[in-house]
C-alpha positions as CSV (number, residue, x, y, z in Angstrom):
1,M,22.2,178.3,173.2
2,N,19.7,180.8,171.7
3,G,18.8,178.8,168.6
4,L,20.6,179.1,165.3
5,W,21.6,182.6,164.3
6,D,21.8,183.5,160.6
7,A,25.0,185.3,161.4
8,I,27.2,186.1,164.3
9,V,29.5,189.1,163.9
10,I,32.6,189.2,166.1
11,G,33.7,192.7,166.6
12,A,31.9,196.1,166.5
13,G,34.3,198.3,164.7
14,P,33.5,199.9,161.4
15,A,33.5,196.6,159.5
16,G,31.5,194.7,162.1
17,M,29.0,197.5,162.6
18,T,28.4,197.8,158.8
19,A,28.1,194.0,158.3
20,A,25.7,193.6,161.3
21,T,23.5,196.5,160.3
22,A,23.2,195.4,156.6
23,L,22.5,191.8,157.7
24,S,19.8,192.8,160.2
25,E,18.2,195.3,157.8
26,G,18.2,192.6,155.2
27,G,16.2,190.3,157.4
28,A,18.9,188.0,158.8
29,R,18.8,187.1,162.4
30,T,22.1,188.7,163.6
31,L,24.1,188.7,166.8
32,V,27.0,191.1,167.5
33,V,29.5,190.3,170.2
34,D,32.3,192.6,171.3
35,E,34.6,192.7,174.4
36,Q,34.3,196.5,174.7
37,P,31.5,198.1,176.7
38,A,30.1,199.9,173.6
39,P,30.4,199.8,169.8
40,G,33.0,201.6,167.8
41,G,36.0,199.3,167.8
42,Q,39.4,200.9,168.4
43,I,39.1,203.6,165.7
44,Y,35.7,204.9,167.0
45,R,36.2,203.9,170.6
46,A,33.8,205.6,173.0
47,V,32.4,207.7,170.2
48,E,28.9,207.7,171.6
49,R,30.0,209.1,174.9
50,N,32.4,211.5,173.4
51,M,29.9,213.2,171.2
52,D,28.7,215.0,174.3
53,N,32.2,216.2,174.9
54,A,32.7,219.1,172.5
55,S,36.4,219.7,173.3
56,L,37.4,216.1,173.1
57,S,35.4,215.5,169.9
58,A,37.1,218.6,168.3
59,L,40.5,217.3,169.4
60,L,39.9,213.8,167.9
61,G,38.7,215.3,164.6
62,P,35.9,214.8,162.0
63,D,37.1,211.4,160.9
64,Y,36.5,210.1,164.4
65,A,33.1,211.8,164.6
66,D,32.0,210.0,161.5
67,G,31.8,206.8,163.5
68,A,28.8,208.1,165.3
69,A,26.6,207.6,162.2
70,L,27.6,203.9,162.1
71,V,26.9,203.4,165.7
72,T,23.4,205.1,165.4
73,R,22.5,202.9,162.5
74,L,23.6,199.8,164.3
75,R,21.6,200.7,167.4
76,A,18.5,201.3,165.3
77,S,18.8,197.9,163.6
78,A,17.2,194.7,164.9
79,A,20.6,193.1,165.5
80,E,21.1,191.8,169.0
81,L,24.1,193.5,170.7
82,R,26.2,191.9,173.4
83,F,29.0,194.1,174.7
84,S,31.6,193.4,177.4
85,T,31.6,189.8,176.0
86,S,34.8,188.0,175.2
87,V,35.0,185.3,172.5
88,W,37.4,182.6,173.8
89,R,36.7,179.8,171.2
90,V,35.3,179.6,167.7
91,D,34.7,176.4,165.8
92,A,34.5,176.0,162.0
93,D,30.9,174.7,162.2
94,G,29.8,178.1,163.4
95,T,29.9,177.6,167.1
96,V,31.1,180.6,169.1
97,W,31.9,180.3,172.8
98,T,31.6,183.5,174.8
99,K,32.2,184.7,178.3
100,A,30.4,187.6,180.0
101,D,30.0,188.3,183.8
102,G,31.7,185.0,184.6
103,K,29.2,183.0,182.5
104,I,30.1,180.8,179.6
105,E,27.7,180.6,176.7
106,R,27.7,178.5,173.5
107,L,26.2,180.0,170.4
108,R,25.6,178.7,166.9
109,A,25.3,180.4,163.5
110,R,25.0,179.5,159.8
111,N,27.6,182.2,159.0
112,L,30.3,184.0,161.0
113,V,31.8,187.4,160.3
114,I,35.1,187.9,162.0
115,A,35.7,191.6,162.4
116,S,38.4,191.6,165.0
117,G,40.4,194.3,163.4
118,A,44.1,194.9,163.6
119,I,46.8,195.1,166.3
120,E,49.9,197.2,166.4
121,R,53.0,195.6,164.9
122,P,55.4,194.4,167.7
123,I,58.4,196.7,167.9
124,P,61.2,194.7,169.7
125,V,63.9,197.2,170.3
126,P,66.4,197.4,173.2
127,G,64.6,198.6,176.3
128,W,61.1,198.2,175.0
129,T,60.1,196.2,178.1
130,L,60.9,199.0,180.5
131,P,58.1,200.8,182.3
132,G,57.4,204.1,180.6
133,V,57.4,202.5,177.1
134,M,54.0,202.2,175.5
135,T,52.5,202.1,172.0
136,V,50.9,205.1,170.2
137,G,47.7,203.1,169.9
138,A,47.6,202.6,173.7
139,L,48.0,206.3,174.4
140,Q,45.3,207.1,171.9
141,I,42.9,204.7,173.5
142,M,43.5,206.4,176.9
143,L,42.8,209.7,175.2
144,K,39.5,208.5,173.6
145,D,38.4,206.5,176.7
146,A,39.1,208.9,179.5
147,G,40.5,212.1,177.9
148,L,43.9,211.4,179.4
149,R,46.9,213.0,177.8
150,P,50.6,212.3,178.3
151,C,52.6,214.6,180.6
152,G,56.3,215.4,180.7
153,R,58.6,215.0,177.7
154,L,56.9,212.7,175.2
155,V,58.8,210.9,172.4
156,L,56.9,209.3,169.6
157,A,59.1,206.8,167.7
158,G,58.2,204.9,164.5
159,C,56.5,205.6,161.3
160,G,53.1,205.7,159.6
161,P,50.0,208.0,159.5
162,L,48.9,207.2,163.0
163,L,52.2,208.5,164.4
164,Y,51.6,212.0,162.9
165,L,47.9,212.0,163.6
166,F,48.4,211.3,167.3
167,A,51.2,213.8,167.5
168,V,48.9,216.5,166.3
169,Q,46.2,215.3,168.7
170,C,48.7,215.6,171.5
171,L,49.4,219.2,170.6
172,E,45.7,220.0,170.5
173,A,45.4,218.3,174.0
174,G,48.1,220.7,175.4
175,V,51.2,218.5,175.2
176,S,54.1,221.0,174.9
177,D,57.2,218.9,175.1
178,L,57.0,216.6,172.1
179,V,59.7,215.0,169.9
180,L,59.2,212.7,166.9
181,L,61.6,210.0,165.8
182,D,60.6,209.0,162.3
183,T,62.1,205.6,161.5
184,A,60.9,205.4,157.8
185,E,63.9,204.8,155.6
186,R,64.7,207.6,153.2
187,A,65.3,205.0,150.5
188,N,61.6,204.1,150.7
189,L,60.6,207.3,148.9
190,I,61.8,206.4,145.4
191,P,59.9,203.1,145.1
192,A,56.9,204.7,146.8
193,L,56.7,207.4,144.2
194,R,56.0,204.7,141.6
195,H,52.6,204.4,143.3
196,L,51.9,208.1,143.3
197,P,49.9,208.3,140.0
198,K,47.4,205.8,141.4
199,A,47.4,207.6,144.8
200,V,46.1,210.8,143.3
201,S,43.0,209.1,142.0
202,G,39.9,208.1,143.9
203,H,39.9,209.3,147.5
204,G,43.7,209.3,147.5
205,P,44.1,213.1,147.2
206,G,42.0,213.5,150.4
207,Y,44.2,211.2,152.4
208,L,47.3,212.9,151.0
209,R,46.0,216.3,152.0
210,K,45.3,215.1,155.5
211,G,48.9,213.8,155.8
212,F,50.4,217.1,154.5
213,G,48.0,219.0,156.9
214,L,49.4,217.0,159.9
215,M,53.0,217.7,158.9
216,T,52.2,221.4,158.5
217,A,50.6,221.5,161.9
218,L,53.7,220.0,163.5
219,R,56.0,222.4,161.7
220,R,53.8,225.3,162.8
221,H,54.1,224.3,166.4
222,G,57.9,223.9,166.1
223,V,57.9,220.2,166.9
224,K,61.4,218.6,166.5
225,I,61.3,215.7,164.0
226,Y,64.3,213.5,163.4
227,R,64.0,211.5,160.2
228,G,65.7,208.4,159.0
229,V,66.1,207.2,162.5
230,S,67.7,203.8,163.1
231,N,69.4,201.9,165.9
232,L,66.8,203.1,168.4
233,R,67.6,202.1,171.9
234,I,65.5,203.0,175.0
235,E,67.7,203.5,178.1
236,G,66.9,203.4,181.8
237,T,67.1,201.2,184.9
238,E,63.8,201.2,186.7
239,R,62.0,202.9,183.9
240,A,62.6,204.5,180.5
241,A,64.7,207.7,180.9
242,A,66.2,208.4,177.5
243,A,66.4,207.3,173.9
244,S,69.5,206.9,171.8
245,F,69.4,206.6,168.1
246,R,71.2,207.3,164.8
247,T,70.0,209.8,162.2
248,G,72.2,210.5,159.2
249,A,75.8,210.3,160.4
250,R,75.0,211.4,163.9
251,T,74.3,209.3,167.1
252,L,72.0,211.3,169.5
253,R,70.6,210.8,172.9
254,I,67.5,212.6,174.3
255,D,66.0,212.5,177.8
256,L,62.3,211.6,178.1
257,D,59.5,210.8,180.5
258,L,57.4,208.6,178.2
259,V,58.1,207.0,174.9
260,A,55.4,205.6,172.5
261,L,56.3,203.2,169.7
262,H,54.5,202.6,166.4
263,E,55.4,200.8,163.2
264,G,52.0,200.4,161.6
265,V,49.3,197.8,162.2
266,I,48.9,194.2,161.1
267,P,45.8,191.9,161.0
268,N,44.7,190.3,164.3
269,Q,45.1,186.7,163.2
270,Q,44.1,184.8,166.4
271,I,40.5,183.8,165.6
272,A,41.1,183.0,161.9
273,R,44.3,181.0,162.7
274,S,42.5,179.0,165.4
275,L,39.9,178.0,162.9
276,G,42.5,176.8,160.4
277,C,41.8,179.5,157.8
278,A,44.5,179.6,155.1
279,H,46.9,182.5,155.2
280,R,49.6,183.9,152.9
281,W,52.6,186.1,153.4
282,D,52.1,189.6,151.9
283,E,55.4,191.2,151.1
284,E,53.9,194.7,150.6
285,Q,52.4,194.9,154.1
286,R,55.1,192.7,155.6
287,C,52.6,190.5,157.4
288,F,50.4,187.4,157.1
289,L,47.0,187.9,155.5
290,P,44.0,185.4,155.4
291,I,43.2,184.1,151.9
292,L,39.8,185.6,151.0
293,D,37.6,185.7,147.9
294,P,36.2,189.0,146.6
295,M,33.3,188.8,149.1
296,R,35.7,188.3,152.0
297,E,34.9,184.6,152.5
298,S,37.8,182.6,153.9
299,S,39.0,179.2,152.9
300,I,36.4,177.7,155.2
301,A,32.8,178.1,153.8
302,G,30.6,180.3,155.9
303,I,33.6,182.1,157.6
304,F,34.0,185.7,156.5
305,I,36.7,188.1,157.6
306,A,35.9,191.8,157.4
307,G,37.9,194.9,157.9
308,D,41.6,195.2,158.7
309,G,41.7,191.6,159.9
310,G,41.7,190.6,156.3
311,G,44.4,193.1,155.3
312,I,45.1,196.7,156.3
313,V,42.8,199.1,154.4
314,G,41.7,201.7,156.9
315,A,38.5,202.5,158.7
316,V,36.3,203.7,155.8
317,A,37.4,200.9,153.5
318,S,36.9,198.4,156.3
319,A,33.2,199.4,156.5
320,H,32.8,198.5,152.8
321,T,34.3,195.1,153.4
322,G,31.6,194.6,156.0
323,A,29.1,195.3,153.3
324,F,30.6,192.7,151.1
325,C,30.2,190.0,153.8
326,A,26.6,191.0,154.5
327,L,25.7,190.9,150.8
328,A,27.2,187.4,150.3
329,I,25.4,186.1,153.4
330,L,22.0,187.7,152.5
331,K,22.3,186.2,149.0
332,R,23.1,182.7,150.5
333,L,20.1,183.0,152.8
334,G,17.8,183.9,149.9
335,K,17.1,187.4,151.4
336,I,18.1,189.3,148.2
337,T,17.9,188.5,144.5
338,E,20.8,188.0,142.2
339,T,20.1,191.4,140.6
340,E,20.0,193.2,143.9
341,F,23.2,191.5,145.0
342,A,25.0,192.5,141.8
343,D,23.8,196.1,142.0
344,R,24.7,196.6,145.6
345,K,28.0,194.8,145.2
346,A,29.0,197.1,142.3
347,V,28.3,200.2,144.4
348,A,30.3,198.8,147.4
349,Q,33.2,197.7,145.2
350,Q,33.5,201.1,143.5
351,A,33.5,202.9,146.9
352,F,36.0,200.4,148.3
353,D,38.4,200.7,145.4
354,A,38.3,204.5,145.6
355,H,39.7,204.3,149.2
356,L,42.4,201.8,148.3
357,T,44.2,204.0,145.7
358,V,46.6,205.5,148.3
359,R,47.3,202.2,150.1
360,P,50.2,200.9,147.9
361,F,51.9,204.3,148.3
362,L,51.6,204.3,152.1
363,D,52.6,200.6,152.4
364,R,55.8,201.2,150.5
365,L,56.6,204.6,152.1
366,Y,56.2,203.3,155.6
367,R,57.7,199.8,155.2
368,P,59.3,198.8,158.6
369,R,63.0,198.5,158.8
370,D,64.7,195.1,159.0
371,E,65.8,195.9,162.6
372,V,62.1,196.0,163.6
373,L,61.3,192.7,161.9
374,V,64.5,190.8,162.9
375,P,66.0,192.4,166.0
376,A,69.5,192.0,167.3
377,N,70.4,189.0,169.6
378,E,70.2,190.9,172.9
379,V,66.6,192.1,172.3
380,V,63.7,190.5,174.2
381,V,61.3,189.0,171.6
382,C,58.9,187.0,173.8
383,R,58.0,189.3,176.7
384,C,55.9,186.6,178.5
385,E,58.8,184.1,178.7
386,A,61.7,186.6,178.5
387,I,63.1,185.0,175.4
388,R,65.7,187.0,173.4
389,A,66.3,187.0,169.7
390,G,69.7,185.3,170.1
391,A,68.0,182.3,171.8
392,I,65.8,181.9,168.8
393,R,68.7,182.0,166.4
394,D,70.5,179.5,168.5
395,I,67.7,176.9,168.3
396,V,67.5,177.4,164.6
397,Q,71.2,176.4,164.4
398,R,70.3,173.3,166.3
399,G,67.6,172.3,163.9
400,C,64.4,174.2,164.7
401,L,62.7,175.0,161.4
402,G,59.5,176.8,162.5
403,P,57.6,178.8,165.2
404,N,55.8,175.8,166.5
405,Q,59.0,173.9,167.1
406,A,60.3,177.0,168.9
407,K,57.5,176.6,171.4
408,A,58.9,173.2,172.3
409,F,62.5,174.5,172.5
410,L,61.9,177.7,174.4
411,R,58.2,178.1,175.4
412,C,58.1,181.3,173.3
413,G,54.5,182.0,172.3
414,M,53.1,180.1,175.3
415,G,52.5,183.0,177.7
416,P,49.4,185.1,178.5
417,C,49.5,187.0,175.1
418,Q,49.5,183.6,173.3
419,G,52.0,184.8,170.7
420,R,50.4,188.0,169.8
421,M,53.5,190.0,170.7
422,C,56.2,187.6,169.6
423,G,54.6,185.6,166.7
424,P,55.5,187.9,163.8
425,T,59.1,188.4,165.1
426,V,59.7,184.7,165.7
427,S,58.5,183.8,162.2
428,A,60.7,186.5,160.7
429,I,63.8,185.4,162.6
430,V,63.4,181.8,161.7
431,A,62.7,182.7,158.0
432,R,65.8,184.8,157.9
433,E,68.1,182.3,159.6
434,T,66.9,179.3,157.4
435,G,66.8,181.2,154.2
436,Q,63.1,180.5,153.7
437,T,60.3,182.9,152.9
438,P,58.0,183.8,155.9
439,G,55.2,182.1,154.1
440,A,57.2,178.8,154.0
441,T,58.2,179.2,157.6
442,G,54.6,179.7,158.8
443,Y,53.2,180.9,162.0
444,Y,52.1,179.6,165.4
445,R,49.3,177.1,165.6
446,I,46.7,179.0,167.6
447,R,44.5,177.0,170.0
448,P,41.7,178.0,172.3
449,P,41.1,179.5,174.8
450,L,41.8,182.7,172.8
451,K,41.1,184.8,176.0
452,P,41.4,183.6,179.6
453,V,38.7,181.4,181.0
454,S,38.7,179.8,184.4
455,I,38.0,176.2,185.3
456,G,35.1,177.4,187.5
457,E,33.5,179.2,184.5
458,L,33.8,176.0,182.4
459,A,32.3,173.9,185.2
460,S,29.3,176.2,185.3
461,Q,28.7,175.6,181.6
462,Y,29.0,171.9,182.1
463,E,26.5,171.9,184.9
464,E,24.1,174.0,182.8
465,D,24.4,171.6,179.9
């Protein structure tokens, strides 16, 4: 243990970097841990290295390049940075257990900022477990990390801004055979338009212009886009070879070499759930969110959740949530006065609100279809244990009332991913079959280790203690 830190920040994405920088600049003894080898999180992944690669930087766009300023400011601060470090357990008293280079370490802090970001929503469709099926986020990570681009016929299936952003990035990278299957329901447009007046205020017009610009670029390149896609099925024996789907009154089938799925992102709940932080079901984003106060403090005192882990808001807005956490902690530590706190909070709040004006419109427009949330019986839900949706419905009929009981019946959620891939779907299926709300049904009870840790590594910590 390296003494008592004023704050430990878990995650070095936009929210974590902003929180850590503000805390350190405010005089708080701050530690940042992240399992990646460099700061940036997923959105600004490898941004330091890629700034020297003009062609890749141009391909990824100015929004990605903006992350370099956050990284530079973090590097210049007095915060201690530990990368390639996994957090495998967190306790409510501020104890953080890490693993790096095979060594276990136990750290303590007065305050914790969880900035673990978001994960892509699971998309259990027939054939999603075949080789050759990936997520859009995974392909984009490969592009940022190593400049790798897909080859052969690429099909992007799903909905949301990232789908269109990555499609244009693929075109810029030289991908020539590209097809988009947009699964957004056409019926979403009417209720989404009710949010349009708010969306054209604040920074909303800028986000809308970017979206229209992406669609214009795809039209200019002649990319085939099928809209209102439903009943998506990925076909193949040893690997994905085709996709069949319904659009309008037609059922179509197209050959492919690689398919990437995306239905938006949801908060990464694992750390907050393991601590026992209270959560609620959010019908607009169709996912569970931690219950937070205006300064992003959770139901457990001293535990703050910054960024998309507290609700999907986007990269720039996430950075402002990191500022909220830092201000609250600095005030609690006596590092800033009430007046300075109030003034800085007002500035951060105004900036944060301006970036949220478009969020209700996007959430409603790209609401996932029911078939994504509650798939058909034959679809594999738990990939680790090969459990299908029909098996989950069967145990509900036999009296299973929640996801934790489902573990006992079927072992779903007990594999290497620890429920990250099946948790949202299991909760949704149980809720639908029992007639409960997802909030009443609940979610898996998450226990450490959050990341793999060996007996030998634990033994080395015991010997050291």
